[in-house]
C-alpha positions in Angstrom: -196.6 -161.9 346.4 -195.7 -164.4 343.8 -196.8 -163.8 340.6 -195.2 -159.9 341.4 -191.8 -161.9 342.0 -192.4 -163.9 338.8 -193.1 -160.7 337.0 -190.3 -158.9 338.4 -187.7 -161.2 338.0 -189.5 -161.5 334.3 -188.9 -157.8 333.9 -184.7 -158.2 335.4 -184.3 -161.1 332.7 -185.5 -158.9 330.0 -183.9 -156.4 330.7 -180.5 -158.2 331.1 -180.8 -159.5 328.2 -181.4 -156.0 326.2 -178.1 -154.7 328.0 -176.2 -157.7 326.8 -177.3 -157.5 323.3 -177.0 -153.5 323.2 -173.1 -154.3 324.2 -172.7 -157.7 321.7 -174.2 -154.6 319.3 -172.0 -151.8 320.0 -168.9 -153.4 320.5 -169.3 -155.4 317.2 -170.0 -151.9 315.2 -167.4 -150.2 317.2 -164.6 -153.6 316.3 -165.4 -152.6 312.5 -165.2 -149.0 312.5 -162.2 -147.2 311.1 -162.2 -143.6 311.9 -162.7 -141.8 308.2 -159.6 -139.8 309.2 -156.8 -142.5 310.5 -153.2 -142.3 311.7 -151.6 -146.2 311.4 -149.5 -146.5 314.7 -146.3 -148.9 314.7 -144.4 -150.1 317.7 -141.6 -151.4 316.1 -139.2 -151.4 319.2 -140.0 -155.0 319.9 -139.6 -158.2 318.7 -141.8 -159.4 316.0 -142.1 -163.1 315.4 -141.9 -165.4 312.2 -145.2 -167.0 313.4 -147.0 -168.3 316.3 -147.9 -172.5 316.4 -151.1 -173.0 316.9 -150.7 -175.0 320.1 -152.6 -174.1 323.8 -149.1 -173.1 325.1 -147.5 -171.0 322.2 -150.8 -168.9 322.5 -150.6 -168.4 325.8 -147.0 -167.2 326.0 -147.5 -165.2 322.8 -150.7 -163.8 322.7 -149.0 -160.3 322.8 -146.5 -160.6 320.1 -146.7 -159.3 316.8 -145.7 -161.1 313.6 -143.7 -159.7 310.3 -146.7 -160.9 308.4 -149.2 -158.8 310.9 -147.2 -155.5 310.2 -146.7 -156.7 305.8 -150.5 -156.8 305.7 -151.8 -153.9 308.1 -149.5 -151.7 305.9 -150.5 -153.1 302.6 -154.1 -152.8 303.5 -153.9 -149.2 304.3 -152.4 -148.8 300.9 -156.0 -148.4 299.0 -158.0 -147.3 302.3 -159.2 -143.8 301.8 -159.5 -143.5 305.6 -155.5 -143.8 306.4 -154.3 -140.9 305.8 -150.3 -141.9 307.1 -148.8 -144.2 309.7 -146.2 -143.2 312.3 -143.6 -146.1 313.5 -141.6 -146.0 317.2 -138.3 -147.6 315.8 -135.6 -148.1 318.3 -133.0 -151.3 318.9 -134.5 -153.0 316.3 -133.9 -156.3 317.5 -134.6 -157.8 314.2 -133.0 -159.7 311.1 -131.8 -158.5 308.1 -134.8 -159.8 305.9 -137.4 -158.6 308.7 -136.2 -155.4 308.0 -136.3 -155.1 304.3 -139.3 -157.1 304.2 -140.9 -154.0 306.8 -139.1 -151.5 304.9 -140.4 -152.6 300.9 -143.8 -152.2 302.9 -143.4 -148.7 304.0 -142.3 -147.7 300.3 -145.4 -149.6 298.9 -147.8 -146.9 301.1 -146.1 -143.8 300.4 -146.0 -144.7 297.0 -149.6 -143.8 297.1 -149.1 -140.4 298.2 -149.4 -141.3 302.2 -147.3 -139.3 305.0 -145.4 -141.9 306.7 -143.1 -140.7 309.7 -140.7 -142.7 311.9 -139.9 -141.4 315.8 -136.4 -142.7 317.4 -135.6 -141.8 321.3 -132.0 -143.2 319.9 -130.6 -145.0 317.1 -128.5 -147.3 318.6 -127.8 -145.6 322.1 -123.8 -144.1 321.8 -123.5 -148.1 320.1 -124.2 -149.7 316.5 -127.6 -148.9 315.7 -127.6 -149.3 311.4 -130.5 -151.6 311.4 -133.1 -149.1 313.2 -131.5 -146.4 310.9 -131.6 -148.5 308.1 -135.9 -149.0 309.0 -135.8 -145.5 309.6 -135.0 -144.3 306.3 -138.1 -145.9 304.7 -140.3 -142.9 306.0 -140.5 -139.9 304.2 -139.7 -138.1 307.3 -137.5 -139.3 310.9 -137.6 -137.4 314.1 -135.6 -137.8 317.0 -135.5 -136.8 320.7 -133.4 -134.0 321.5 -131.0 -136.4 323.6 -131.6 -139.3 321.2 -128.1 -140.3 318.8 -127.4 -142.1 315.7 -125.6 -144.8 315.8 -124.6 -145.2 312.0 -120.8 -147.0 312.4 -119.6 -150.3 310.2 -120.5 -153.7 310.6 -118.3 -156.4 312.4 -119.6 -159.7 313.2 -117.6 -162.7 315.2 -118.3 -165.9 316.2 -117.2 -168.1 319.4 -114.7 -171.5 319.4 -114.1 -173.6 322.2 -111.7 -176.2 321.3 -109.1 -174.2 323.7 -111.5 -174.8 326.5 -112.7 -177.9 325.1 -108.7 -179.2 325.5 -108.2 -177.7 328.9 -111.0 -179.8 330.0 -109.8 -183.2 328.3 -113.2 -183.3 326.7 -113.1 -184.3 322.5 -115.5 -183.3 320.0 -116.6 -186.1 317.5 -118.6 -184.9 314.8 -118.7 -184.6 310.8 -118.4 -181.4 308.6 -120.1 -182.0 305.2 -117.8 -179.6 303.0 -115.5 -176.5 304.4 -118.7 -174.0 304.0 -120.5 -175.9 306.9 -118.8 -173.7 309.6 -121.6 -174.3 312.5 -119.2 -177.0 314.1 -116.7 -174.5 313.8 -117.1 -173.4 317.6 -116.5 -177.6 318.5 -113.6 -178.1 316.6 -111.4 -174.7 316.2 -109.8 -172.4 318.2 -110.2 -169.5 314.6 -111.7 -168.6 311.6 -110.6 -171.3 308.9 -110.0 -169.7 305.6 -113.2 -170.5 304.3 -115.5 -169.6 307.4 -113.7 -166.2 307.4 -114.5 -166.1 303.6 -117.9 -166.7 304.3 -118.8 -164.4 307.2 -116.6 -162.2 305.5 -119.4 -162.1 301.9 -122.0 -162.1 304.6 -121.0 -158.6 306.0 -120.0 -156.6 303.0 -123.7 -158.5 301.5 -125.4 -156.9 304.4 -123.3 -154.1 304.5 -124.0 -152.8 300.7 -127.4 -153.6 301.1 -127.3 -150.8 304.2 -125.5 -148.1 302.2 -127.8 -148.3 299.0 -131.1 -148.2 300.8 -129.8 -145.6 303.1 -127.9 -143.2 300.3 -131.2 -143.2 297.9 -133.5 -142.7 300.8 -131.3 -139.7 302.1 -129.8 -138.8 298.4 -126.5 -138.8 299.0 -123.6 -140.4 297.8 -121.8 -143.8 299.0 -118.7 -141.6 299.2 -120.5 -138.9 301.5 -122.0 -142.3 303.4 -119.0 -143.6 304.0 -117.2 -140.2 305.5 -120.8 -140.2 307.9 -119.6 -143.8 308.7 -116.1 -142.4 309.5 -117.6 -139.9 311.9 -120.0 -141.6 313.7 -122.1 -141.5 316.1 -123.7 -138.5 316.1 -125.7 -136.2 318.6 -128.9 -134.4 318.1 -128.1 -132.1 316.4 -125.2 -133.1 314.8 -127.5 -135.8 313.1 -130.0 -133.0 312.2 -127.0 -131.3 310.3 -125.6 -134.1 308.5 -129.0 -134.4 307.2 -129.1 -137.7 308.9 -132.7 -136.8 310.9 -135.4 -134.1 309.8 -136.1 -132.8 313.1 -135.4 -133.1 316.8 -138.9 -133.7 319.2 -140.1 -135.8 321.8 -143.5 -137.9 321.0 -146.1 -136.0 322.6 -144.6 -133.2 319.4 -144.6 -135.4 316.1 -148.4 -136.9 317.2 -149.6 -133.4 317.3 -148.1 -132.7 314.4 -149.3 -135.3 313.0 -153.0 -134.8 314.3 -152.8 -131.3 312.1 -151.2 -132.6 309.1 -154.0 -135.4 308.9 -156.9 -132.7 309.1 -159.4 -132.3 311.8 -160.6 -135.2 314.2 -158.1 -137.5 312.7 -157.5 -140.8 315.0 -154.6 -143.2 316.0 -154.8 -146.6 315.5 -152.6 -149.3 317.0 -151.7 -151.4 313.9 -153.3 -154.5 315.3 -156.7 -153.6 315.9 -156.3 -151.5 312.5 -156.2 -155.1 310.9 -159.2 -156.6 313.4 -161.2 -153.8 312.2 -160.5 -153.0 308.7 -159.7 -156.6 307.2 -156.0 -159.0 305.9 -155.6 -157.5 302.0 -155.5 -160.4 299.3 -159.9 -161.8 299.7 -159.4 -162.4 296.7 -157.8 -164.2 293.9 -155.6 -168.0 294.1 -154.7 -169.3 297.5 -151.4 -170.7 298.4 -149.9 -172.3 301.1 -147.6 -170.5 303.3 -145.3 -172.9 305.5 -143.0 -171.2 308.1 -139.8 -173.3 309.1 -138.5 -171.6 311.8 -135.3 -172.3 313.5 -131.2 -173.0 314.0 
């Protein structure tokens, strides 16, 4: 009886080990598998971070966040990957800075330069409010699809700054701080009740720079003149059909309809693969050549 039990446990142990090894082989094989007809899928509706600090707390708190570098590396890796037929991105109220939008926009343009399709889908651009950043990003794609109930909030830009000196005065409080020249205006929050000439000049220059870049990018992508763009700004925002008629979007469709169209476009057997999973399986670009250091300085 004792020998029987020993043999039984040995057999069970061998079976268990073989099962574990087989599972690891399957997982490892799947991890490195990129379908032969892949459609890269990106979700650009959520905030991106510049970097995830190498600390236990950050890794736990930000484990599900995507970095700007991840998005760009995945798109650049797919540029010369024959397994990738195209890409689709879900775009919404883009919580990104202008620099982030432009980096991703440039990456999409590099992707399209390889004659691969790039399609943007949005439920709305602005929800009856400003949607300039989201729409500016979407114009990097060769096709823009909007949900039938959506709208395009193409409007002008506005910047505003709070001033609390009046409140401090009422509370009998006085702020002490040193300004470094007139254009260093961060402390104006505490020392002024309105814009100083230098502060107003700086904010106006910044806003005009952003507006001109957005205008030029949209005009080039949608093949309209600056005069036509300004006329559209005056008319906005646009409901779905109005946006199609104004040639701001290419069609009205729901997400499932867009995805079905893309699978047909890519051919039989096409599969969608999320950007992060693709990057894990395909690896990052720029594996060869000189090595340089990239140091992130993130903060206010």
